[in-house]
Backbone and ligand atoms as CSV (ligand in chain L), in Angstrom:
chain,resi,resn,atom,element,x,y,z
A,1,MET,N,N,124.458,95.576,101.225
A,1,MET,CA,C,123.936,94.754,100.305
A,1,MET,C,C,122.368,95.068,100.103
A,2,ALA,N,N,121.974,94.887,101.126
A,2,ALA,CA,C,120.247,95.351,101.087
A,2,ALA,C,C,119.855,95.685,102.548
A,3,THR,N,N,118.997,96.383,102.643
A,3,THR,CA,C,118.367,96.487,104.292
A,3,THR,C,C,116.927,95.978,104.002
A,4,LEU,N,N,116.485,95.851,105.405
A,4,LEU,CA,C,115.150,95.298,105.403
A,4,LEU,C,C,113.962,96.277,104.935
A,5,ASP,N,N,114.444,97.549,104.923
A,5,ASP,CA,C,113.549,98.599,104.525
A,5,ASP,C,C,113.337,98.254,102.761
A,6,GLU,N,N,114.486,97.753,102.230
A,6,GLU,CA,C,114.565,97.700,100.776
A,6,GLU,C,C,113.860,96.342,100.338
A,7,LEU,N,N,113.657,95.460,101.253
A,7,LEU,CA,C,113.117,94.064,100.943
A,7,LEU,C,C,111.746,93.784,101.985
A,8,TRP,N,N,110.806,94.374,101.476
A,8,TRP,CA,C,109.567,94.365,102.303
A,8,TRP,C,C,109.188,92.663,102.142
A,9,GLU,N,N,108.223,92.497,103.068
A,9,GLU,CA,C,107.694,90.993,103.187
A,9,GLU,C,C,106.980,90.677,101.681
A,10,GLY,N,N,107.381,89.648,100.955
A,10,GLY,CA,C,106.576,89.255,99.885
A,10,GLY,C,C,107.683,89.909,98.563
A,11,ASP,N,N,108.695,90.362,98.842
A,11,ASP,CA,C,109.458,91.056,97.862
A,11,ASP,C,C,110.626,90.047,97.633
A,12,LEU,N,N,111.149,90.143,96.391
A,12,LEU,CA,C,112.367,89.520,95.898
A,12,LEU,C,C,113.407,90.552,95.397
A,13,ARG,N,N,114.632,90.260,95.425
A,13,ARG,CA,C,115.681,91.191,95.173
A,13,ARG,C,C,116.895,90.420,94.636
A,14,GLU,N,N,117.394,90.955,93.565
A,14,GLU,CA,C,118.703,90.383,93.036
A,14,GLU,C,C,120.012,91.138,93.396
A,15,VAL,N,N,120.873,90.654,94.026
A,15,VAL,CA,C,122.246,91.454,94.628
A,15,VAL,C,C,123.230,90.644,94.000
A,16,THR,N,N,124.493,91.375,93.780
A,16,THR,CA,C,125.707,90.352,93.426
A,16,THR,C,C,126.622,90.756,94.583
A,17,VAL,N,N,127.074,89.544,95.013
A,17,VAL,CA,C,128.065,89.255,96.057
A,17,VAL,C,C,129.312,88.323,95.502
A,18,GLY,N,N,130.346,89.334,95.344
A,18,GLY,CA,C,131.641,88.801,94.724
A,18,GLY,C,C,131.350,88.452,93.374
A,19,ALA,N,N,131.390,87.133,92.995
A,19,ALA,CA,C,131.356,86.696,91.745
A,19,ALA,C,C,129.779,86.045,91.347
A,20,GLU,N,N,129.134,86.315,92.503
A,20,GLU,CA,C,127.897,85.406,92.653
A,20,GLU,C,C,126.516,86.414,92.364
A,21,VAL,N,N,125.598,85.724,91.614
A,21,VAL,CA,C,124.381,86.595,91.529
A,21,VAL,C,C,123.386,85.998,92.541
A,22,VAL,N,N,122.922,86.585,93.515
A,22,VAL,CA,C,122.121,86.055,94.608
A,22,VAL,C,C,120.699,86.608,94.584
A,23,MET,N,N,119.629,85.784,94.805
A,23,MET,CA,C,118.393,86.166,94.989
A,23,MET,C,C,117.975,86.145,96.413
A,24,LEU,N,N,117.260,87.470,96.947
A,24,LEU,CA,C,117.052,87.476,98.223
A,24,LEU,C,C,115.553,87.495,98.394
A,25,ALA,N,N,114.998,86.703,99.239
A,25,ALA,CA,C,113.474,86.755,99.273
A,25,ALA,C,C,113.103,86.900,100.687
A,26,HIS,N,N,112.019,87.691,101.072
A,26,HIS,CA,C,111.452,87.881,102.215
A,26,HIS,C,C,110.095,87.448,102.219
A,27,LEU,N,N,110.027,86.264,102.880
A,27,LEU,CA,C,108.769,85.329,102.793
A,27,LEU,C,C,107.648,85.648,103.717
A,28,PRO,N,N,106.365,85.363,103.350
A,28,PRO,CA,C,105.304,85.814,104.413
A,28,PRO,C,C,105.658,85.240,105.583
A,29,GLY,N,N,105.645,85.925,106.852
A,29,GLY,CA,C,105.765,85.548,108.118
A,29,GLY,C,C,107.022,86.238,108.554
A,30,GLY,N,N,107.839,86.687,107.515
A,30,GLY,CA,C,109.055,87.491,107.911
A,30,GLY,C,C,110.479,86.890,107.726
A,31,GLU,N,N,110.389,85.553,107.264
A,31,GLU,CA,C,111.593,84.661,107.231
A,31,GLU,C,C,112.355,85.329,105.854
A,32,LEU,N,N,113.673,85.286,106.005
A,32,LEU,CA,C,114.560,85.706,104.718
A,32,LEU,C,C,115.276,84.377,104.213
A,33,ARG,N,N,115.319,84.551,103.026
A,33,ARG,CA,C,116.079,83.441,102.256
A,33,ARG,C,C,117.024,84.035,101.270
A,34,ALA,N,N,118.323,83.361,100.888
A,34,ALA,CA,C,118.915,83.631,99.914
A,34,ALA,C,C,119.378,82.578,99.014
A,35,TYR,N,N,119.206,82.548,97.833
A,35,TYR,CA,C,119.343,81.532,96.928
A,35,TYR,C,C,120.212,82.162,95.615
A,36,GLN,N,N,120.588,80.993,94.649
A,36,GLN,CA,C,121.446,81.327,93.636
A,36,GLN,C,C,120.237,82.196,92.838
A,37,GLY,N,N,120.994,83.113,92.079
A,37,GLY,CA,C,120.096,84.286,91.329
A,37,GLY,C,C,119.551,83.799,90.247
A,38,GLU,N,N,120.023,82.796,89.630
A,38,GLU,CA,C,119.607,82.275,88.168
A,38,GLU,C,C,119.230,80.999,88.332
A,39,CYS,N,N,117.898,80.894,87.279
A,39,CYS,CA,C,117.183,79.573,87.384
A,39,CYS,C,C,117.819,78.488,86.902
A,40,PRO,N,N,117.671,77.351,87.446
A,40,PRO,CA,C,118.471,76.280,87.009
A,40,PRO,C,C,118.160,75.557,85.712
A,41,HIS,N,N,116.945,76.187,85.140
A,41,HIS,CA,C,116.465,75.785,83.870
A,41,HIS,C,C,117.353,76.333,82.710
A,42,SER,N,N,117.113,77.708,82.590
A,42,SER,CA,C,117.679,78.398,81.564
A,42,SER,C,C,118.302,79.815,81.852
A,43,ARG,N,N,118.683,79.918,83.268
A,43,ARG,CA,C,119.331,80.878,83.717
A,43,ARG,C,C,118.730,82.191,83.784
A,44,PHE,N,N,117.433,82.305,83.754
A,44,PHE,CA,C,116.595,83.718,83.887
A,44,PHE,C,C,116.727,84.090,85.300
A,45,PRO,N,N,116.790,85.358,85.487
A,45,PRO,CA,C,116.962,85.927,86.750
A,45,PRO,C,C,115.867,85.617,87.749
A,46,LEU,N,N,116.029,84.934,88.724
A,46,LEU,CA,C,114.860,84.514,89.385
A,46,LEU,C,C,114.158,85.579,90.231
A,47,ALA,N,N,114.796,86.557,90.674
A,47,ALA,CA,C,114.095,87.667,91.234
A,47,ALA,C,C,113.062,88.612,90.446
A,48,THR,N,N,113.019,88.136,88.936
A,48,THR,CA,C,111.993,88.441,88.161
A,48,THR,C,C,110.710,87.895,88.160
A,49,GLY,N,N,110.686,86.778,88.867
A,49,GLY,CA,C,109.671,85.651,89.047
A,49,GLY,C,C,108.501,86.281,89.871
A,50,ASP,N,N,107.513,85.627,90.036
A,50,ASP,CA,C,106.372,85.952,90.889
A,50,ASP,C,C,106.303,84.984,92.141
A,51,LEU,N,N,106.226,85.751,93.391
A,51,LEU,CA,C,106.283,84.979,94.503
A,51,LEU,C,C,104.707,85.277,95.063
A,52,ASP,N,N,104.048,83.696,95.211
A,52,ASP,CA,C,102.852,83.618,95.788
A,52,ASP,C,C,102.958,82.945,96.867
A,53,GLY,N,N,102.895,83.455,98.080
A,53,GLY,CA,C,103.169,82.525,99.312
A,53,GLY,C,C,104.538,82.320,99.264
A,54,ASP,N,N,104.866,80.926,99.558
A,54,ASP,CA,C,106.284,80.576,99.590
A,54,ASP,C,C,106.695,80.103,98.167
A,55,VAL,N,N,105.909,80.241,97.149
A,55,VAL,CA,C,106.227,79.392,95.759
A,55,VAL,C,C,106.641,80.475,94.921
A,56,LEU,N,N,107.728,80.552,94.387
A,56,LEU,CA,C,108.235,81.273,93.242
A,56,LEU,C,C,108.265,80.647,91.972
A,57,THR,N,N,107.547,81.531,91.156
A,57,THR,CA,C,107.353,80.858,89.749
A,57,THR,C,C,108.220,81.847,88.871
A,58,CYS,N,N,109.164,81.114,88.060
A,58,CYS,CA,C,110.326,81.635,87.283
A,58,CYS,C,C,109.476,82.346,86.222
A,59,ALA,N,N,109.928,83.594,85.877
A,59,ALA,CA,C,109.552,84.458,84.708
A,59,ALA,C,C,109.695,83.860,83.412
A,60,GLY,N,N,110.652,82.798,83.185
A,60,GLY,CA,C,111.350,82.208,82.039
A,60,GLY,C,C,110.270,81.496,81.421
A,61,HIS,N,N,109.988,80.300,82.055
A,61,HIS,CA,C,109.194,78.968,81.507
A,61,HIS,C,C,108.324,78.396,82.766
A,62,GLY,N,N,108.200,79.261,83.894
A,62,GLY,CA,C,107.104,78.836,84.822
A,62,GLY,C,C,107.490,77.772,85.507
A,63,TRP,N,N,108.858,77.348,85.834
A,63,TRP,CA,C,109.278,76.472,86.701
A,63,TRP,C,C,108.889,76.987,88.074
A,64,GLU,N,N,108.518,76.182,89.151
A,64,GLU,CA,C,108.163,76.728,90.447
A,64,GLU,C,C,109.226,75.999,91.525
A,65,PHE,N,N,109.484,77.018,92.490
A,65,PHE,CA,C,110.379,76.480,93.696
A,65,PHE,C,C,109.666,76.931,95.078
A,66,ASP,N,N,109.736,76.025,95.965
A,66,ASP,CA,C,109.426,76.304,97.231
A,66,ASP,C,C,110.678,77.213,98.056
A,67,LEU,N,N,110.339,78.379,98.292
A,67,LEU,CA,C,111.629,79.201,98.747
A,67,LEU,C,C,111.704,78.970,100.274
A,68,ARG,N,N,110.960,78.158,101.033
A,68,ARG,CA,C,111.307,77.863,102.128
A,68,ARG,C,C,112.484,76.743,102.485
A,69,THR,N,N,112.478,76.083,101.415
A,69,THR,CA,C,113.363,74.901,101.223
A,69,THR,C,C,114.438,75.103,99.986
A,70,GLY,N,N,113.880,75.679,99.104
A,70,GLY,CA,C,114.703,75.623,97.834
A,70,GLY,C,C,114.396,74.442,96.955
A,71,GLN,N,N,113.641,73.689,97.311
A,71,GLN,CA,C,113.201,72.459,96.616
A,71,GLN,C,C,112.161,72.981,95.424
A,72,GLY,N,N,112.568,72.120,94.251
A,72,GLY,CA,C,111.615,72.294,93.090
A,72,GLY,C,C,110.363,71.857,93.250
A,73,VAL,N,N,109.334,72.781,92.865
A,73,VAL,CA,C,107.781,72.140,93.116
A,73,VAL,C,C,107.527,71.413,91.586
A,74,ASN,N,N,107.699,72.137,90.526
A,74,ASN,CA,C,107.241,71.732,89.375
A,74,ASN,C,C,108.331,72.248,88.410
A,75,PRO,N,N,109.526,71.543,87.921
A,75,PRO,CA,C,109.643,70.081,88.226
A,75,PRO,C,C,110.039,69.851,89.612
A,76,ASP,N,N,110.086,68.734,90.221
A,76,ASP,CA,C,110.382,68.449,91.550
A,76,ASP,C,C,111.803,67.666,91.756
A,77,ASN,N,N,112.627,67.824,90.716
A,77,ASN,CA,C,113.882,67.038,90.656
A,77,ASN,C,C,114.885,68.153,90.610
A,78,CYS,N,N,114.685,69.206,90.971
A,78,CYS,CA,C,115.686,70.299,90.983
A,78,CYS,C,C,115.664,71.047,92.188
A,79,ARG,N,N,116.539,71.968,92.696
A,79,ARG,CA,C,116.855,72.293,93.975
A,79,ARG,C,C,117.734,73.613,93.770
A,80,LEU,N,N,117.324,74.718,94.462
A,80,LEU,CA,C,118.009,75.752,94.411
A,80,LEU,C,C,119.157,75.842,95.524
A,81,GLN,N,N,120.410,76.391,94.906
A,81,GLN,CA,C,121.342,76.407,95.939
A,81,GLN,C,C,121.311,77.568,96.983
A,82,PRO,N,N,121.267,77.246,98.392
A,82,PRO,CA,C,121.002,78.336,99.229
A,82,PRO,C,C,122.319,78.926,99.779
A,83,PHE,N,N,122.186,80.172,100.323
A,83,PHE,CA,C,123.298,80.636,100.826
A,83,PHE,C,C,122.928,81.305,102.360
A,84,PRO,N,N,123.831,81.027,103.315
A,84,PRO,CA,C,123.658,81.690,104.739
A,84,PRO,C,C,123.265,83.054,104.609
A,85,ILE,N,N,122.203,83.561,105.344
A,85,ILE,CA,C,121.822,85.037,105.477
A,85,ILE,C,C,121.765,85.388,106.881
A,86,ARG,N,N,122.123,86.767,107.117
A,86,ARG,CA,C,122.372,87.031,108.533
A,86,ARG,C,C,121.923,88.645,108.341
A,87,VAL,N,N,121.120,89.051,109.482
A,87,VAL,CA,C,120.588,90.357,109.442
A,87,VAL,C,C,121.031,90.826,110.975
A,88,VAL,N,N,121.700,92.081,110.610
A,88,VAL,CA,C,122.309,92.804,111.916
A,88,VAL,C,C,121.509,94.099,111.793
A,89,GLY,N,N,120.815,94.363,112.621
A,89,GLY,CA,C,120.019,95.677,112.677
A,89,GLY,C,C,119.079,95.575,111.498
A,90,GLU,N,N,119.099,96.484,110.700
A,90,GLU,CA,C,118.473,96.499,109.376
A,90,GLU,C,C,119.234,96.039,108.166
A,91,GLN,N,N,120.335,95.688,108.491
A,91,GLN,CA,C,121.331,95.273,107.257
A,91,GLN,C,C,121.203,93.630,107.013
A,92,ILE,N,N,120.983,93.321,105.733
A,92,ILE,CA,C,120.951,91.898,105.390
A,92,ILE,C,C,122.294,91.602,104.682
A,93,SER,N,N,123.016,90.514,104.958
A,93,SER,CA,C,124.250,90.025,104.510
A,93,SER,C,C,124.147,88.745,104.386
A,94,VAL,N,N,124.990,88.143,102.974
A,94,VAL,CA,C,124.857,86.928,102.625
A,94,VAL,C,C,126.260,86.536,102.721
A,95,SER,N,N,126.614,85.189,103.330
A,95,SER,CA,C,128.035,84.567,103.076
A,95,SER,C,C,128.031,83.347,102.495
A,96,GLY,N,N,129.212,82.839,102.372
A,96,GLY,CA,C,129.298,81.484,101.752
A,96,GLY,C,C,129.231,81.610,100.270
A,97,VAL,N,N,129.491,82.617,99.868
A,97,VAL,CA,C,129.852,83.170,98.496
A,97,VAL,C,C,131.300,83.003,98.055
A,98,ARG,N,N,131.716,82.866,96.853
A,98,ARG,CA,C,133.001,82.961,96.473
A,98,ARG,C,C,133.294,84.506,96.549
A,99,PRO,N,N,134.505,85.083,96.879
A,99,PRO,CA,C,134.962,86.383,96.896
A,99,PRO,C,C,135.089,87.071,95.070
L,1,LIG,S1,S,114.650,79.850,82.759
L,1,LIG,FE1,FE,113.269,79.539,84.795
L,1,LIG,S2,S,111.807,77.975,83.901
L,1,LIG,FE2,FE,113.041,78.465,82.273
């Protein structure tokens, strides 16, 4: 799927797992997160957005999300669907998606 070498701190990356498009994020401080890959507003690919600290700004129309929690920042009435993420050695894998 992806390796830590391909997803440096501060990076976003889109991967496909089964039928799901998933965004991987490597947050400042080293934590990894996986969320739905498309913006809940109008389905722009979230991995094309801008990550500033923990806050992702969607490239589509500027909606903002806190990637530590998935919670919408602006607007604050939405939330990204998270996926469990696992790292074994250098390999990052995402589970909990439909095959
Ligand atoms: S598609 Fe993300 S803000 Fe519109």
